Phi, psi and omega in degrees: 000159184238164176300320181299317178298320179295323176297322177296318178300315180296323180295316179292322179298324181284312188269346178056033182200125184293320182295314180294321178297320179296319178299317181292332180267359178060041174226169177283156180297319178299322179298312180297314181299319182295319182292322178291322179297325178298317178296316181298321179291321180296320182270349180060042177216171172253125178278323183240143172267099186282351181282345182262149177235120356290167181303138181241153173284143169284171180300313179289330178298322178297319179294322179293319179297317179301317180287324180298323177300317179296318183294315180296319177299317181292327176295319177296328181296328179299315177297322181297317180299317180296315181295322178294320179298324180279352183073022183276125174241096184188184181095181182283137179221121185261117185240127174259146178221135180288153188299330183277356177250324185310308188292334183262316185280319185304312179296338182286326187243341190299312183298317178300318184294312184290335175286321182282329183232070186293343181274353177273129176258100181280127173248105189255133183228133176274121185216152173281171188299317181299318179295321179299314182300315179299315183290326176296316182289331180272358179082016181264357171227146175271328180196174179204164175242122186208168174283138183228174004280147182261346178056046179239117187293344181267000183235134177262153184228133171243115182292130179263314180192167174251126184244111182295153169279139177234134181276138173251110188238113181293163189299330184283350186274147183300325182286353180297331183284346182275140177286320175226155180238167176241162179302325181296340179284346185277140171243110186303332181282353175259347188274125176280127188246155170292165181290163177305147180104344177267125181291338177294324174299313181296325177298318179295317179298321177294320180298322187265007181301120178220021177087357179252150179281152176283124179281154177272123175287172179276015170212156177234139180240129175244090184227143174257015189242125174294327180300319178297317180296322179297316180294322178293322177297319179295336178275005177087017184265005177145195175239177174208167176243142183234151170289145187306314184299329180293331183287341184293334183261006179288156174296153180303322181294326178284328179297335178293342182265003180276140176228124177280154175276152173292154179287147357286128184289131174297136185211161172257148175267124180251127186228157169270120184242150184202161182294156181296341179296338174057045174278152177058039183296332180295326178283322177300316178295323179294320176297314181301313182292324179293313181294318179300323181293328183267334183271342185296334177275337184270329183236111185238018183283137180244314185275086184231161174243117185284127179259129182297137176272359185273137179291125180282137181286000000 
């Protein structure tokens, strides 16, 4: 059997369709089917149950797929070793970034990175944390930037910075008169939240856990935009919390409505995350050093309390 045949097996296992798998592998469907059949004949087993729709793995097929992932990863590692030995930092690199980090962090480091490492072709995708984890494990991302810790044994994390939560409190609200606020000042039923699927929303819910259930307001908002939440707060519909970097680009009039928390400031931990296989580490290290260089001047907070981004059961 060959590495290419194993890649075909992995493609069919992922897409559960021979035609779609062939398209993703840039070969014809008969070619892909023939190569997979060769492996099955060589091993004298069936990897796929073709009688089911969509196609399913057999029990032994699942074990073969698990091992095939390791073999393909190790084959990629050989190329990686050669590139590291040559000191080469280049090639295609697929990076995922969560939506609440992308608009603020990406403009800070991207220009510096592509100038310093012109041979790297960055393919950047905005994804929520759950999508990132799936793509990292399936080999469709090389690394990602997300809120951590994720507590996933198959993913490694390099902490980049700690980003405090900042309250946005309109003038009509009682907490507007305070210079700094405490977590105890927050009423979860007044806080305008991002839609489900955003780990920043889950972080706020974890921060405000006080044993009471969240009441349903007489309106519901499904927004992925901090700008929308700010405008709703200005209309008297509540308050909201923002990541610190997002506050830097607010209008001066809106900055007057920001209130920092007393120390230790609640904050999210932002990390560069990547699969345990540790492929393309030279590019991951280059990203880490570039980002560290640009954020160290923007974020200087030390006394912080890290809030988990994971949704509590």
